[in-house]
N, C-alpha and C positions, 0 to 999 in steps of 0.2 A: 198300344190299342189301346185301354182301356184310358188315358189321358183322352184323348181324342172323341172319345166315347161320353166322357163325363161334359167335356167341349160342346158336344153338338145336343147333349140335356141342356144344359143350361143357358144355350142359347136359343132352343127353341121352347124354351118355357120367361124366358127372360120377356118383359113389357117395356123394358126401355125401348126411348125412342131412336139413339146411336149407341153405339159403343164402340170402342178403342179398347183392345186387345194389348197385350204389351208382356212379351216372354223373351228367358233370356239369349237362348242361339240365336243364331242367322236363317232364313229362313227363306233366303234368299241367295246366292252366288255373286262373292264379294271379290274374285278374284284373286286372291288370297291365298300362296300356296298353304299359308300355316292353318287360316281361320278358313275355311271351307273343307276342309277336312273336319276342324270340330262343328260342320255348322247340321242342323238337325238333321236326322237321318230320313225321315218321310215326311219332307213340304208338299208334295203333293198329293198326299193324302190329306194334309192339312186346309191346304186350296179344296178340295172338295167338300170342305163342310162348309169353307168360308165364303163360297162362290153363291151358297146356298140363300145367305143372311144377309140384302144389301144394307141394311139397317150398321153394319160394320165398316166405322168410317177408316179406322186403320189399325193397322199392327205398329208396335214398338221393341225391336229387341235391343239387344249391347251383344256383350263380347266382342265389339268386333271392333272396339278404339282407332276406329275410323268415321267420321258423320258422313251421312250419303240420305237419297231418298229414293225410293221406286215407284214405279208402278205397278199395276194387276190386274188389267180389266178400270174399274176404278176404284178399285183396295190403295190406299195411300198404303206407302210402309216406309218407314225411316229406320236408319242405324242411326244407332246411338255412338259420340263418341266416349273416349276415355277420360277421364280423372287421373289417370294414370298417364305412361307416355303410348303420343297416335305412333303408326305404324307406317302412317306416311309422310307424319312430321313432328320429329321428337320434342320439338322446340316449346309446346306449345301442350296447355291440358285441354279440355271441354267439357258443355257440356250442352244439348238441347233444351231450348226453354220451348214449353206447346203454349200455346190460347185455344183454347177450345170453347165455341159459342154455341149458342142454343141452337141455332141453325140448323145445329150438326161440326159446319166447316170447322179447319183443325189450321193454324198459322204454327209454323215451325220457323225458329232460327235458332240456328249453334251458333255460341259464347264461346270463346276463345281466352283463355287465360294464359299470361306468359309463363312458364316453372319456370322456378328458385334454381339457382345454378349454387350448388354446394362448396 
């Protein structure tokens, strides 16, 4: 609860034209038996705060070991692949490359690399 209060205070006091938030744990279900159990405990409370600030362009989270893009209203939500094994394709590692425009637009492309075989 204190983290949500701190976030709301920072958002309220921000004079930024656009905002991009990042956090570790998933905020949307990934339909993964292991990962959904490790997701944020209170995503609805977070979304109630995020809904108040249209200048938030996107949320990026990790811990997913798979790339994905989700939407909630006008909010874009990205999950990051892992630089370790992916849970949906274990022969590659990856990362997301983001381009942030001056107009608030975000372009994202997942880059994949083959894993070295031992």
